[in-house]
N, CA, C and O atoms as a GROMACS GRO file, in nm:
protein
  312
    1MET      N    1   4.068  -2.110  -4.319
    1MET     CA    2   4.113  -1.981  -4.271
    1MET      C    3   4.138  -1.989  -4.121
    1MET      O    4   4.052  -2.036  -4.047
    2SER      N    5   4.251  -1.945  -4.078
    2SER     CA    6   4.289  -1.952  -3.938
    2SER      C    7   4.255  -1.821  -3.867
    2SER      O    8   4.283  -1.712  -3.918
    3LEU      N    9   4.194  -1.833  -3.749
    3LEU     CA   10   4.167  -1.714  -3.670
    3LEU      C   11   4.293  -1.675  -3.594
    3LEU      O   12   4.371  -1.761  -3.554
    4LYS      N   13   4.312  -1.547  -3.576
    4LYS     CA   14   4.424  -1.500  -3.496
    4LYS      C   15   4.391  -1.520  -3.349
    4LYS      O   16   4.276  -1.549  -3.314
    5ARG      N   17   4.490  -1.505  -3.264
    5ARG     CA   18   4.473  -1.521  -3.121
    5ARG      C   19   4.362  -1.429  -3.071
    5ARG      O   20   4.367  -1.308  -3.094
    6PRO      N   21   4.261  -1.485  -3.003
    6PRO     CA   22   4.154  -1.400  -2.952
    6PRO      C   23   4.207  -1.303  -2.848
    6PRO      O   24   4.305  -1.333  -2.780
    7PRO      N   25   4.145  -1.187  -2.834
    7PRO     CA   26   4.196  -1.087  -2.741
    7PRO      C   27   4.195  -1.133  -2.596
    7PRO      O   28   4.269  -1.078  -2.515
    8ASP      N   29   4.112  -1.233  -2.561
    8ASP     CA   30   4.106  -1.276  -2.422
    8ASP      C   31   4.202  -1.390  -2.390
    8ASP      O   32   4.207  -1.435  -2.276
    9ALA      N   33   4.279  -1.438  -2.487
    9ALA     CA   34   4.378  -1.542  -2.462
    9ALA      C   35   4.512  -1.476  -2.428
    9ALA      O   36   4.562  -1.393  -2.503
   10ASP      N   37   4.568  -1.514  -2.313
   10ASP     CA   38   4.695  -1.456  -2.270
   10ASP      C   39   4.815  -1.522  -2.337
   10ASP      O   40   4.918  -1.458  -2.361
   11ARG      N   41   4.800  -1.650  -2.368
   11ARG     CA   42   4.908  -1.726  -2.430
   11ARG      C   43   4.851  -1.813  -2.541
   11ARG      O   44   4.734  -1.851  -2.537
   12THR      N   45   4.934  -1.843  -2.638
   12THR     CA   46   4.892  -1.930  -2.749
   12THR      C   47   4.998  -2.035  -2.773
   12THR      O   48   5.118  -2.006  -2.774
   13LEU      N   49   4.954  -2.159  -2.794
   13LEU     CA   50   5.043  -2.267  -2.834
   13LEU      C   51   4.982  -2.333  -2.956
   13LEU      O   52   4.873  -2.389  -2.950
   14ASP      N   53   5.054  -2.325  -3.068
   14ASP     CA   54   5.009  -2.390  -3.190
   14ASP      C   55   5.077  -2.526  -3.198
   14ASP      O   56   5.194  -2.536  -3.235
   15ALA      N   57   5.002  -2.630  -3.162
   15ALA     CA   58   5.058  -2.766  -3.158
   15ALA      C   59   5.099  -2.814  -3.296
   15ALA      O   60   5.179  -2.908  -3.308
   16ARG      N   61   5.047  -2.752  -3.401
   16ARG     CA   62   5.083  -2.792  -3.537
   16ARG      C   63   5.227  -2.754  -3.569
   16ARG      O   64   5.286  -2.809  -3.663
   17GLU      N   65   5.284  -2.663  -3.492
   17GLU     CA   66   5.422  -2.619  -3.515
   17GLU      C   67   5.524  -2.693  -3.429
   17GLU      O   68   5.644  -2.671  -3.442
   18VAL      N   69   5.476  -2.782  -3.342
   18VAL     CA   70   5.565  -2.858  -3.254
   18VAL      C   71   5.624  -2.974  -3.332
   18VAL      O   72   5.551  -3.050  -3.396
   19ASP      N   73   5.755  -2.988  -3.327
   19ASP     CA   74   5.822  -3.099  -3.393
   19ASP      C   75   5.815  -3.221  -3.302
   19ASP      O   76   5.879  -3.224  -3.197
   20GLY      N   77   5.738  -3.320  -3.341
   20GLY     CA   78   5.722  -3.439  -3.258
   20GLY      C   79   5.595  -3.433  -3.176
   20GLY      O   80   5.504  -3.356  -3.207
   21GLU      N   81   5.590  -3.513  -3.071
   21GLU     CA   82   5.474  -3.523  -2.984
   21GLU      C   83   5.450  -3.392  -2.908
   21GLU      O   84   5.542  -3.344  -2.842
   22PRO      N   85   5.331  -3.332  -2.917
   22PRO     CA   86   5.307  -3.202  -2.853
   22PRO      C   87   5.269  -3.208  -2.706
   22PRO      O   88   5.253  -3.104  -2.643
   23PHE      N   89   5.253  -3.329  -2.648
   23PHE     CA   90   5.205  -3.338  -2.510
   23PHE      C   91   5.298  -3.266  -2.412
   23PHE      O   92   5.251  -3.197  -2.322
   24GLY      N   93   5.429  -3.282  -2.427
   24GLY     CA   94   5.524  -3.216  -2.337
   24GLY      C   95   5.513  -3.065  -2.341
   24GLY      O   96   5.500  -3.002  -2.236
   25PRO      N   97   5.517  -3.004  -2.459
   25PRO     CA   98   5.500  -2.859  -2.466
   25PRO      C   99   5.364  -2.811  -2.413
   25PRO      O  100   5.354  -2.703  -2.355
   26ILE      N  101   5.260  -2.892  -2.432
   26ILE     CA  102   5.129  -2.853  -2.380
   26ILE      C  103   5.130  -2.853  -2.228
   26ILE      O  104   5.083  -2.757  -2.166
   27THR      N  105   5.184  -2.958  -2.166
   27THR     CA  106   5.187  -2.962  -2.020
   27THR      C  107   5.278  -2.854  -1.963
   27THR      O  108   5.251  -2.800  -1.856
   28SER      N  109   5.386  -2.822  -2.032
   28SER     CA  110   5.473  -2.711  -1.988
   28SER      C  111   5.398  -2.579  -1.993
   28SER      O  112   5.411  -2.496  -1.902
   29ALA      N  113   5.320  -2.559  -2.099
   29ALA     CA  114   5.242  -2.435  -2.110
   29ALA      C  115   5.137  -2.428  -1.999
   29ALA      O  116   5.109  -2.320  -1.946
   30LEU      N  117   5.079  -2.542  -1.963
   30LEU     CA  118   4.984  -2.545  -1.852
   30LEU      C  119   5.052  -2.512  -1.720
   30LEU      O  120   4.996  -2.439  -1.638
   31ASP      N  121   5.172  -2.566  -1.700
   31ASP     CA  122   5.247  -2.539  -1.577
   31ASP      C  123   5.279  -2.391  -1.563
   31ASP      O  124   5.283  -2.338  -1.452
   32ASP      N  125   5.302  -2.323  -1.676
   32ASP     CA  126   5.338  -2.182  -1.675
   32ASP      C  127   5.218  -2.088  -1.673
   32ASP      O  128   5.234  -1.967  -1.660
   33LEU      N  129   5.098  -2.143  -1.685
   33LEU     CA  130   4.978  -2.061  -1.693
   33LEU      C  131   4.940  -2.005  -1.557
   33LEU      O  132   4.920  -2.080  -1.461
   34GLY      N  133   4.931  -1.873  -1.549
   34GLY     CA  134   4.894  -1.808  -1.425
   34GLY      C  135   4.748  -1.832  -1.389
   34GLY      O  136   4.670  -1.876  -1.474
   35PRO      N  137   4.710  -1.806  -1.265
   35PRO     CA  138   4.575  -1.837  -1.220
   35PRO      C  139   4.465  -1.762  -1.295
   35PRO      O  140   4.352  -1.810  -1.302
   36ASP      N  141   4.494  -1.647  -1.349
   36ASP     CA  142   4.394  -1.568  -1.421
   36ASP      C  143   4.421  -1.562  -1.571
   36ASP      O  144   4.365  -1.477  -1.641
   37GLU      N  145   4.507  -1.650  -1.621
   37GLU     CA  146   4.543  -1.649  -1.762
   37GLU      C  147   4.468  -1.757  -1.840
   37GLU      O  148   4.422  -1.856  -1.783
   38THR      N  149   4.458  -1.735  -1.970
   38THR     CA  150   4.395  -1.830  -2.061
   38THR      C  151   4.496  -1.872  -2.166
   38THR      O  152   4.567  -1.789  -2.222
   39LEU      N  153   4.501  -2.002  -2.193
   39LEU     CA  154   4.587  -2.057  -2.298
   39LEU      C  155   4.499  -2.095  -2.416
   39LEU      O  156   4.398  -2.165  -2.400
   40LEU      N  157   4.537  -2.050  -2.534
   40LEU     CA  158   4.471  -2.094  -2.656
   40LEU      C  159   4.559  -2.201  -2.719
   40LEU      O  160   4.672  -2.174  -2.760
   41LEU      N  161   4.506  -2.322  -2.728
   41LEU     CA  162   4.574  -2.432  -2.795
   41LEU      C  163   4.516  -2.444  -2.934
   41LEU      O  164   4.395  -2.458  -2.950
   42VAL      N  165   4.601  -2.440  -3.035
   42VAL     CA  166   4.559  -2.457  -3.174
   42VAL      C  167   4.608  -2.594  -3.218
   42VAL      O  168   4.726  -2.627  -3.200
   43ASN      N  169   4.518  -2.673  -3.275
   43ASN     CA  170   4.553  -2.809  -3.313
   43ASN      C  171   4.486  -2.844  -3.445
   43ASN      O  172   4.390  -2.778  -3.486
   44SER      N  173   4.536  -2.947  -3.511
   44SER     CA  174   4.480  -2.987  -3.640
   44SER      C  175   4.362  -3.083  -3.625
   44SER      O  176   4.295  -3.114  -3.724
   45PHE      N  177   4.336  -3.129  -3.502
   45PHE     CA  178   4.223  -3.218  -3.474
   45PHE      C  179   4.175  -3.190  -3.333
   45PHE      O  180   4.245  -3.127  -3.254
   46GLU      N  181   4.056  -3.238  -3.301
   46GLU     CA  182   4.006  -3.218  -3.165
   46GLU      C  183   4.088  -3.306  -3.070
   46GLU      O  184   4.091  -3.428  -3.086
   47PRO      N  185   4.155  -3.245  -2.973
   47PRO     CA  186   4.245  -3.321  -2.885
   47PRO      C  187   4.170  -3.387  -2.769
   47PRO      O  188   4.196  -3.358  -2.652
   48GLU      N  189   4.078  -3.476  -2.802
   48GLU     CA  190   3.994  -3.540  -2.700
   48GLU      C  191   4.074  -3.607  -2.587
   48GLU      O  192   4.032  -3.597  -2.472
   49PRO      N  193   4.186  -3.675  -2.614
   49PRO     CA  194   4.261  -3.736  -2.504
   49PRO      C  195   4.312  -3.634  -2.401
   49PRO      O  196   4.338  -3.670  -2.286
   50LEU      N  197   4.328  -3.510  -2.442
   50LEU     CA  198   4.378  -3.406  -2.352
   50LEU      C  199   4.272  -3.365  -2.250
   50LEU      O  200   4.308  -3.320  -2.141
   51TYR      N  201   4.146  -3.380  -2.282
   51TYR     CA  202   4.040  -3.329  -2.195
   51TYR      C  203   4.043  -3.392  -2.056
   51TYR      O  204   4.024  -3.323  -1.956
   52GLY      N  205   4.067  -3.522  -2.047
   52GLY     CA  206   4.076  -3.588  -1.918
   52GLY      C  207   4.193  -3.537  -1.836
   52GLY      O  208   4.182  -3.520  -1.714
   53VAL      N  209   4.306  -3.512  -1.903
   53VAL     CA  210   4.424  -3.458  -1.835
   53VAL      C  211   4.394  -3.319  -1.781
   53VAL      O  212   4.431  -3.286  -1.668
   54LEU      N  213   4.326  -3.239  -1.860
   54LEU     CA  214   4.290  -3.104  -1.815
   54LEU      C  215   4.201  -3.111  -1.691
   54LEU      O  216   4.222  -3.038  -1.594
   55ASP      N  217   4.101  -3.200  -1.695
   55ASP     CA  218   4.012  -3.216  -1.580
   55ASP      C  219   4.089  -3.257  -1.455
   55ASP      O  220   4.068  -3.202  -1.347
   56GLU      N  221   4.178  -3.354  -1.470
   56GLU     CA  222   4.256  -3.403  -1.356
   56GLU      C  223   4.347  -3.296  -1.298
   56GLU      O  224   4.374  -3.295  -1.178
   57ARG      N  225   4.393  -3.204  -1.383
   57ARG     CA  226   4.485  -3.100  -1.337
   57ARG      C  227   4.414  -2.972  -1.296
   57ARG      O  228   4.479  -2.873  -1.263
   58GLY      N  229   4.282  -2.972  -1.298
   58GLY     CA  230   4.207  -2.856  -1.249
   58GLY      C  231   4.188  -2.745  -1.350
   58GLY      O  232   4.183  -2.627  -1.314
   59PHE      N  233   4.177  -2.781  -1.478
   59PHE     CA  234   4.153  -2.682  -1.582
   59PHE      C  235   4.017  -2.705  -1.646
   59PHE      O  236   3.964  -2.816  -1.647
   60THR      N  237   3.960  -2.597  -1.698
   60THR     CA  238   3.840  -2.606  -1.780
   60THR      C  239   3.880  -2.574  -1.923
   60THR      O  240   3.986  -2.516  -1.948
   61HIS      N  241   3.795  -2.612  -2.018
   61HIS     CA  242   3.827  -2.586  -2.157
   61HIS      C  243   3.700  -2.567  -2.239
   61HIS      O  244   3.593  -2.617  -2.204
   62GLU      N  245   3.715  -2.493  -2.347
   62GLU     CA  246   3.610  -2.479  -2.448
   62GLU      C  247   3.676  -2.503  -2.582
   62GLU      O  248   3.780  -2.445  -2.613
   63SER      N  249   3.615  -2.589  -2.663
   63SER     CA  250   3.672  -2.625  -2.793
   63SER      C  251   3.582  -2.576  -2.905
   63SER      O  252   3.460  -2.572  -2.892
   64GLU      N  253   3.647  -2.537  -3.015
   64GLU     CA  254   3.573  -2.492  -3.132
   64GLU      C  255   3.650  -2.532  -3.258
   64GLU      O  256   3.770  -2.507  -3.268
   65GLN      N  257   3.580  -2.592  -3.351
   65GLN     CA  258   3.641  -2.622  -3.480
   65GLN      C  259   3.623  -2.498  -3.567
   65GLN      O  260   3.510  -2.456  -3.596
   66VAL      N  261   3.736  -2.438  -3.609
   66VAL     CA  262   3.730  -2.313  -3.685
   66VAL      C  263   3.758  -2.334  -3.833
   66VAL      O  264   3.737  -2.243  -3.914
   67ALA      N  265   3.804  -2.452  -3.870
   67ALA     CA  266   3.830  -2.488  -4.009
   67ALA      C  267   3.831  -2.641  -4.014
   67ALA      O  268   3.839  -2.705  -3.909
   68PRO      N  269   3.824  -2.701  -4.133
   68PRO     CA  270   3.822  -2.847  -4.140
   68PRO      C  271   3.940  -2.914  -4.069
   68PRO      O  272   3.926  -3.024  -4.017
   69ASP      N  273   4.054  -2.848  -4.066
   69ASP     CA  274   4.172  -2.907  -4.002
   69ASP      C  275   4.230  -2.816  -3.894
   69ASP      O  276   4.351  -2.815  -3.871
   70GLU      N  277   4.142  -2.739  -3.828
   70GLU     CA  278   4.191  -2.649  -3.722
   70GLU      C  279   4.090  -2.640  -3.609
   70GLU      O  280   3.973  -2.606  -3.629
   71TRP      N  281   4.139  -2.670  -3.489
   71TRP     CA  282   4.060  -2.662  -3.366
   71TRP      C  283   4.125  -2.562  -3.272
   71TRP      O  284   4.248  -2.556  -3.263
   72HIS      N  285   4.045  -2.484  -3.202
   72HIS     CA  286   4.092  -2.394  -3.098
   72HIS      C  287   4.035  -2.444  -2.965
   72HIS      O  288   3.916  -2.469  -2.952
   73VAL      N  289   4.124  -2.456  -2.868
   73VAL     CA  290   4.083  -2.498  -2.734
   73VAL      C  291   4.130  -2.391  -2.638
   73VAL      O  292   4.251  -2.372  -2.619
   74GLU      N  293   4.035  -2.322  -2.575
   74GLU     CA  294   4.070  -2.222  -2.475
   74GLU      C  295   4.070  -2.291  -2.339
   74GLU      O  296   3.973  -2.354  -2.299
   75ILE      N  297   4.184  -2.278  -2.269
   75ILE     CA  298   4.206  -2.349  -2.144
   75ILE      C  299   4.233  -2.247  -2.034
   75ILE      O  300   4.308  -2.151  -2.053
   76GLU      N  301   4.170  -2.270  -1.917
   76GLU     CA  302   4.198  -2.184  -1.802
   76GLU      C  303   4.179  -2.266  -1.674
   76GLU      O  304   4.120  -2.374  -1.676
   77HIS      N  305   4.230  -2.213  -1.565
   77HIS     CA  306   4.213  -2.278  -1.436
   77HIS      C  307   4.065  -2.281  -1.398
   77HIS      O  308   3.992  -2.184  -1.422
   78ALA      N  309   4.023  -2.391  -1.340
   78ALA     CA  310   3.881  -2.404  -1.298
   78ALA      C  311   3.853  -2.312  -1.181
   78ALA      O  312   3.740  -2.308  -1.132
   0.00000   0.00000   0.00000
């Protein structure tokens, strides 16, 4: 069961709907994220390789597995 966008997320990117490699759309969404906004990334697996990129770019994140094949990662500026 998929959770809908939480009320505190300003933007949502469902990486499962991206045709091809989702890294480009994810970084574009990060570039567009305002200083007080939160991005909800929905993915089919825990995107561990992304965490280092987020740290390097000055973002914090919280991850939660909400279904066997669905992870939610809330991302915001540190």
